[in-house]
C-alpha positions as CSV (number, residue, x, y, z in Angstrom):
1,Y,29.5,-3.9,-10.6
2,G,26.0,-2.5,-10.6
3,D,23.9,0.5,-9.3
4,P,24.4,1.3,-5.3
5,V,21.4,0.3,-3.3
6,D,20.1,2.7,-1.0
7,L,20.4,1.5,2.7
8,G,16.7,1.8,3.5
9,D,16.0,-0.8,1.0
10,F,18.1,-3.2,3.1
11,L,16.0,-2.0,6.3
12,V,12.6,-2.8,4.9
13,I,13.9,-6.3,3.7
14,A,15.5,-6.9,7.1
15,R,12.2,-5.8,8.9
16,R,10.2,-8.1,6.5
17,A,12.5,-10.9,7.2
18,V,12.4,-10.6,10.9
19,R,8.5,-10.7,11.0
20,E,8.3,-13.8,8.4
21,N,11.2,-15.9,10.1
22,A,9.7,-15.2,13.6
23,H,6.9,-17.3,12.6
24,I,4.4,-15.5,14.3
25,E,1.1,-17.2,14.8
26,I,-2.1,-15.4,16.4
27,D,-4.6,-18.2,17.8
28,H,-2.8,-20.9,15.7
29,H,-3.1,-18.7,12.5
30,P,0.0,-17.4,10.7
31,L,0.2,-13.6,10.9
32,D,0.6,-13.6,6.9
33,T,-2.6,-15.3,6.4
34,F,-4.5,-12.2,7.8
35,D,-5.4,-9.2,5.7
36,S,-2.8,-6.6,5.2
37,R,-4.2,-3.9,7.2
38,T,-4.7,-6.3,10.2
39,R,-1.4,-7.8,9.9
40,F,0.2,-4.7,10.4
41,A,-1.8,-3.8,13.1
42,L,-1.1,-7.1,15.0
43,W,2.5,-6.7,14.4
44,W,2.5,-3.2,15.6
45,V,0.8,-4.2,18.7
46,R,3.2,-7.1,19.2
47,L,6.1,-4.8,18.8
48,F,4.9,-1.6,20.5
49,G,1.5,-2.2,22.4
50,K,-0.1,1.0,23.1
51,D,3.5,2.6,23.7
52,E,4.6,5.7,21.7
53,A,6.8,4.8,18.8
54,A,8.9,7.0,16.6
55,K,7.3,8.2,13.6
56,S,10.3,6.6,11.5
57,D,9.1,3.2,12.9
58,L,5.7,3.7,11.5
59,R,7.3,4.5,8.2
60,W,9.5,1.6,8.0
61,Q,6.7,-1.0,9.1
62,T,4.5,0.3,6.4
63,L,7.3,-0.1,4.1
64,A,8.0,-3.6,5.4
65,D,4.4,-4.6,4.8
66,E,4.3,-2.7,1.4
67,L,1.5,-0.6,2.5
68,D,1.3,3.0,1.8
69,L,1.1,5.2,5.1
70,A,-2.5,6.4,4.3
71,Q,-3.6,3.1,4.3
72,V,-2.9,2.8,8.4
73,R,-2.5,6.5,9.3
74,D,-6.0,6.0,11.2
75,L,-4.6,2.9,13.0
76,V,-1.3,4.7,14.4
77,P,-2.2,8.6,14.7
78,D,0.1,11.1,15.9
79,T,1.1,11.8,19.4
80,K,3.2,14.9,20.7
81,K,6.4,13.2,20.4
82,G,5.8,10.1,18.0
83,V,2.8,7.9,16.9
84,R,0.8,5.6,19.0
85,F,-1.7,2.6,18.3
86,T,-5.0,4.3,18.2
87,P,-7.7,3.6,21.0
88,A,-10.8,2.1,19.8
89,S,-12.9,4.9,21.1
90,K,-11.3,7.5,18.6
91,T,-12.1,5.3,15.6
92,N,-15.4,5.7,13.4
93,F,-15.1,2.8,10.9
94,K,-18.2,1.8,8.7
95,I,-18.4,-1.7,8.9
96,S,-19.6,-4.2,6.3
97,P,-18.8,-7.7,5.3
98,E,-15.6,-6.2,3.2
99,S,-14.1,-4.6,6.6
100,P,-10.5,-5.7,7.4
101,V,-10.7,-8.0,10.7
102,I,-8.6,-5.0,12.7
103,D,-11.5,-2.3,11.8
104,V,-14.1,-5.0,13.0
105,A,-12.3,-5.7,16.3
106,L,-11.8,-2.1,17.1
107,A,-15.6,-1.1,16.2
108,M,-16.5,-4.3,18.3
109,A,-14.6,-2.8,21.3
110,K,-15.9,0.7,20.9
111,A,-19.4,-0.7,20.8
112,W,-18.5,-2.8,24.1
113,T,-19.9,0.1,26.1
114,D,-23.4,-1.2,25.2
115,G,-22.1,-4.9,26.0
116,A,-22.9,-8.1,23.9
117,A,-25.8,-6.2,22.1
118,G,-23.3,-3.4,20.9
119,A,-20.7,-5.7,20.0
120,G,-23.3,-8.1,18.3
121,Q,-24.4,-5.1,16.3
122,V,-20.8,-4.5,14.9
123,L,-20.6,-8.4,14.0
124,A,-23.6,-8.7,12.4
125,A,-22.7,-5.7,10.2
126,A,-19.5,-7.5,9.3
127,D,-21.0,-10.7,8.8
128,K,-18.1,-12.7,10.6
129,E,-19.7,-14.3,13.4
130,S,-17.7,-17.7,12.7
131,D,-14.5,-15.8,11.4
132,P,-11.7,-17.4,12.9
133,Y,-9.4,-14.6,12.1
134,L,-11.6,-12.0,13.9
135,W,-11.8,-13.9,17.0
136,A,-8.2,-14.9,16.9
137,A,-7.1,-10.8,16.6
138,V,-9.7,-10.0,19.7
139,T,-8.1,-12.8,21.6
140,F,-4.6,-11.5,20.7
141,L,-5.4,-7.8,21.4
142,A,-7.1,-9.0,24.7
143,D,-4.0,-10.6,25.6
144,R,-1.3,-8.3,24.3
145,L,-2.5,-4.8,25.6
146,P,-2.2,-3.8,28.9
147,D,-4.7,-5.0,31.5
148,S,-5.7,-1.8,32.6
149,D,-6.3,-0.3,29.1
150,P,-9.9,0.3,28.3
151,D,-9.8,-1.3,24.8
152,A,-8.0,-4.5,26.7
153,I,-11.0,-4.3,29.0
154,A,-13.4,-4.5,26.4
155,F,-11.6,-7.1,24.4
156,T,-11.6,-9.6,27.2
157,G,-15.1,-8.9,27.8
158,I,-16.1,-9.8,24.2
159,V,-13.9,-12.9,24.4
160,R,-15.7,-13.8,27.6
161,A,-19.0,-13.1,26.2
162,K,-18.3,-14.6,22.8
163,G,-21.5,-16.7,22.8
164,A,-23.6,-14.1,23.9
165,V,-22.1,-11.7,21.1
166,T,-22.4,-14.1,18.4
167,G,-25.9,-14.7,19.5
168,A,-26.8,-11.0,19.4
169,A,-25.6,-10.9,15.8
170,R,-27.6,-14.1,14.8
171,G,-30.5,-12.4,16.3
172,I,-30.1,-9.4,14.5
173,H,-30.0,-11.5,10.8
174,V,-32.8,-13.5,11.9
175,A,-35.0,-10.2,12.3
176,E,-33.6,-9.0,9.2
177,A,-34.7,-12.2,7.3
178,R,-38.2,-11.9,8.9
179,Q,-38.5,-8.3,7.7
180,R,-37.2,-9.1,4.2
181,Q,-39.8,-11.7,4.1
182,R,-42.7,-9.6,5.4
183,L,-41.8,-7.2,2.8
184,A,-41.9,-9.9,-0.1
185,D,-45.3,-11.1,1.3
186,V,-46.9,-7.9,1.1
187,Q,-45.6,-7.1,-2.5
188,P,-48.1,-7.2,-5.1
189,T,-47.5,-10.0,-7.8
190,L,-48.2,-9.5,-11.1
191,D,-50.3,-12.1,-12.9
192,F,-49.1,-13.1,-16.6
193,S,-51.1,-16.3,-16.9
194,G,-53.9,-14.2,-18.8
195,E,-56.5,-15.3,-16.5
196,G,-56.6,-12.3,-14.2
């Protein structure tokens, strides 16, 4: 009646179906509307938090999200007995406007040691001050991680100081715009009118 289907294919389909049919929302945003790396990370945190999980769980979750393992390995590194969601302090993301939401969120948590100014610098580099997906992810992580977890403490602080964090980011953008204007003002102009 056809070729036999690998049992693993059914497991991948089942995991994907569970996530899709659970209608998971992150602060009123369907999980499937987040970028793929962030969707994977938020679903992982929802399932396992910061608990250790088997390496096979990582393999199945990446397959269910149609991701290569290499795309998320830095988010869920090895432990002695399995894998665990990374602490923000161990990340080293170069943040830009193209960065996935989860990278920005973790970089903000890492920078929280410098308070709103530190998180604001990350936010400015990402240019996501008003990105609802970023703030939904930060709020979700603050709520889902254990209260005593350093990242949960950082995310909670960022949520509470959202106005100060976004204000710091806007201040950086204003300063950058002023600097660009100053440079433009001192640039010599060429006179092509023939009168000079």
